[in-house]
C-alpha positions in Angstrom: 155.3 181.4 149.1 156.4 182.9 145.7 152.7 183.2 144.6 151.9 185.1 147.8 154.8 187.5 147.2 153.9 187.9 143.5 150.3 188.7 144.4 151.4 191.3 147.1 153.6 193.0 144.5 150.7 193.1 142.0 148.5 194.6 144.7 151.1 197.2 145.6 151.1 198.6 142.0 147.4 199.4 142.5 148.1 201.5 145.6 148.2 205.2 144.7 148.0 208.4 146.7 144.7 210.0 147.3 144.3 213.7 146.3 144.8 214.6 150.0 148.0 212.5 150.0 149.3 214.2 146.9 148.6 217.6 148.5 150.4 216.6 151.7 153.4 215.4 149.7 153.5 218.7 147.8 153.4 220.7 151.1 156.1 218.4 152.6 158.3 219.0 149.6 158.0 222.7 149.9 158.7 222.7 153.6 161.7 220.4 153.3 163.1 222.6 150.5 162.9 225.6 152.8 164.6 223.7 155.7 167.4 222.4 153.4 168.1 225.9 152.1 167.9 227.4 155.7 165.0 229.2 157.3 167.1 232.2 158.5 170.5 232.9 160.0 169.7 231.1 163.3 168.4 228.0 161.5 170.8 227.7 158.6 170.9 225.1 155.8 170.6 221.4 156.4 173.1 219.5 154.4 170.8 216.9 152.8 172.7 215.1 149.9 170.5 212.1 149.0 166.8 211.2 149.0 166.2 207.5 149.5 162.9 205.6 149.2 161.6 202.1 149.3 160.4 200.5 146.1 156.7 200.3 147.2 154.4 202.2 144.8 153.0 204.8 147.2 156.4 205.5 148.7 157.9 206.1 145.2 154.9 208.3 144.2 155.2 210.3 147.4 159.0 210.7 147.0 158.5 211.9 143.4 156.0 214.6 144.5 158.2 215.7 147.4 161.3 215.9 145.2 159.5 217.9 142.5 158.3 220.4 145.1 161.6 220.9 147.0 163.1 223.3 144.5 166.1 221.0 144.2 167.5 223.2 141.4 167.7 226.1 143.9 169.9 224.6 146.6 172.7 227.2 146.5 175.0 225.0 144.4 174.4 221.9 146.5 173.5 218.8 144.6 170.5 216.8 145.9 170.5 213.3 144.5 167.4 211.1 144.1 168.6 207.6 144.7 167.0 204.6 143.1 164.4 202.8 145.1 165.8 200.3 147.6 163.8 197.2 148.5 165.6 197.0 151.8 163.6 200.1 152.9 160.3 198.4 152.4 158.1 197.9 155.4 158.6 194.7 157.3 162.3 194.4 156.3 
């Protein structure tokens, strides 16, 4: 069983986003940043405090790109924390 899990983890490190996946993550980050700051008076800010992600390779890569594109430094004084990867969030858990 351990050999199977070890092999799956090795395979996971080879899984990276495609150029389209990276572009989609960038756009997602920009959109989420706008939503967090508030679109307008009717749709005010969304109080997101923490970004959580599994420890699978593509999930971490996606989260990094999203976080970079959210404009986290421009959240009107709110702090947006990027939590460490959590294996409990992996698929199949």
